[in-house]
N, C-alpha and C positions, 0 to 999 in steps of 0.2 A: 246568797246570790244578790239580794237587795243591796247589801253593802258594796258589792263589786260594781253594781250599776251606778250607785251614788258616787263611787270613786271615779268612774268614767266622766261623770258630769263635773267633777272637781279637778280633772286633770290639768286644764289650763291654769287654774289658780295655783295648783301645786308646782307647776312648771315655773310660774312667775316667782313664787316664793324662793325656789331654789336658785334661780338666776339672780334675784335681788341679793340673796345672801352671798353669792359669789362675787358680786360687784362691789359690795360695800361692807365694812365692818359693823355697821349699825343696821341689822336686818329689819328692825321694826320701822325705822324711819323710811327706809327705801321701799319696803313692801307696801307701805301705805300709798305709794304712787300707782300701784296696779290693783285697783279695786273693782273696776267695772269690766265687762266683757269688751266694750268698745276700746278701752285703753289697752287691754291685752292684745287684741287684734292689731291695733295701731303699732304697738311696740314689736310685735312679731312679724309684721308685714303680711304680704299676700300669702306666704307659706303657712302662716298661722291659720288662715281660713281653710286651707286644705286639711290641716291637722284637726281642726274643729269638726270638719265634715267627716273625717275618718272616725273620730270619737263618737259622733252621733250615729253613724252607720253601725259601729261596733255595739253600741247600746241597743239599737233596734234589733240587731241579730241575736243578742242575748235574750231579749224579751221573746223573740220568735222561737228560739231554741227551748226556752223554758216552757213554752206553751205546746210545742209540737213533739219534742223528744221525751215523751212520757210513755210508759208501758201501756197505759189504758188507751193511748192513741195508736201506737204501733201494733200492739198485741192485745186487743180488747178481750178481757176475761169472758164477757158475755158471748162474744163471737166464738171463742174457743169451746165454750159449753154447748153452743148450738151445733158445732161441727161434731162433737163427741156424741150428741144425741141423735144426729142424722147421719152418722158415719157410714151406714149401709145403704143410703139412698143418694146416689150420685146426682140425680136431677134436683133434689132438694138442696143439696150442697151447692149446686150451681146457682140456684136462686138466692141462696144466702150470700154467696160471693158477689152477686150482681147488686145487692142492696148495701154493700159495704165497700169502702175504698181504702181500707187499712192495708199495711204491708202484709200482714198475715193472710188477709183475704185474697190478695193478689197471688201470693205464693201457693195457697191451697187451690185457687182457681186453675193454676197451671197444672197441678197434679191431677185435679178432677178431669180436665180435658184430656190428659194423657190416659187416664184410667178408663175413659169411655171408648177408646179405640178398641176395635175387635182384636187387633194384633198386639195389644199392649201387654207388658209384663211389669212385674213389680220394679225391676231395674229401670225401665223406661219412666215409670211414674216417679221414682226416686230421683232420676236424673233431671226430669222436668222441674221438680220442686227445688232441687239444688241450684239449677240454672236461674230460676226466678228469684230464689233466695239470695243468690249472689248479686243479682241486679238491684234488689231492694237494699241490700247491705251497702252496695256502691252508692246508691242515692243518699243514704244516711251519712256516709263518709263525705261525699261531695258537699252535702249541706253545711257541714261545720268547717269545710275547707276555707270558706270565705273569711272566717275569723282568723285563721292562721295567716291568710294573705295580708290582712290588715296588720297583724303582728310583725310581718316582715317589711311591709311598705312604710309604715309610720316612722320607724327610725331612719329610713332612707330619706324620707321627706324632711325630717328634722335635720339630717345632715346637709341636705340641700339648703335649708335655711341658714345653717352654720356657714356654709361657703359663701352664700350671698351676703350675710352679715359681715364676714371678714373682708370680702371684696369692697363692701361699702366703707369699712373702717380704713383699709389701706388706701382706698381712693381719696379719703379725706386728707391723708398725709401729703398728697401731691396737689392739694388745692392751693391755688394762688392766693386766695383770701385766707389770711391767718386767723382771723377772729372766730369763724365757726368750726375750726378744726376739732377742738375738744368735744363739742356737742355732736358732731358727725361721727367721730370715733366711738363715743359712748353709745350712740344710737345703733351703730353696726354691731358692737359687742353685745348690747342688750338683745338685739334680734337673734344673734347667734345662740346665746345662752337660752333664751326663751324657747325657740324652736327645737333646739337639741333636747332640752329637758322634757318638753311636751311630747316629742316623737318617741323618746325612750320610755316614758311613762305609759303612753298608749300601747306601745309594742309589748312591754313587760306584762301589763294587765291583760291584754288580749291573748298573749301566749298562755298565761295562767288559766284564764277562763277556757281557752281551747283545750288545755290538758284535762280540765274537769269534764267537758262535754265529750272528749275522746273516750274517757272511762264510761260515760253514760252510753255512748254508741256501742262500745264493746259489750256491755251488758245486754243491751237491746238486741244486738245481733245474735248473741249466744242464746237468749231466751226465744228469739224467733226461730232459730234452728231447732231448738228443743221442741217447741210447740208444733212446728210443721212436721217434724219427724214423728211425733206422737200420733198426729192425725193420719199421716200417710201410711203408717203401719197397720191402721185399722180400716183403711179404705179398700172397698171391694174392687177387683179388677175384672173388666168386662170379658176378657178372654178366658178367665178362670171359672166363669159361671157355667152351670150345667146347661146342656142343650135346650132343655125345656124352659129355662128362664130367660133365654136370649130373645 
């Protein structure tokens, strides 16, 4: 994952290298013109600023996902052991849930609340756990959706830069001043190639990383369902207690 993050940081430079090779048969001489971030932004125009912002946001999201989409965060092993030890004491389980804000805690809390009702049944407890589990799973899926959005938006922004660059190049053909025509045409083509390459690279890498985290979320959701089901099957139901224990 560190390699992927570094790749995000180098996306503008990679885009420039590709565009330089496409514009000239001497890639070394041409790519030397694009060595600083300021030059890259200048050649790519205002669209390049948007692409750089998308690249930065994608890198921040990756860091956030690496820190938050972990099993010890979503399904803490220590919390699961506490539930197993106190599985016969609903009040104690409630206090444990109040002290923790993980997805597993919220799912079990929903089941405990249902189990406390005098009219509750195992089916009601199971339904409460499944409903809350679905909400927590939806939150996990929505969390990584932003990375997929960037994967879709970045190539479109790059295409916008392509269109603007081509408009700029064709506009130079109609210029009354003959002298600056080659320069203006080259600037337009350069902008089109740089923004297209940058947009595609950001989109491709974002989609690859999204696919990785999609697998992570799949495993977390499956483990969450398994852990919640294990605790719920051992949970006492208030309506099934003997009359003397109520």
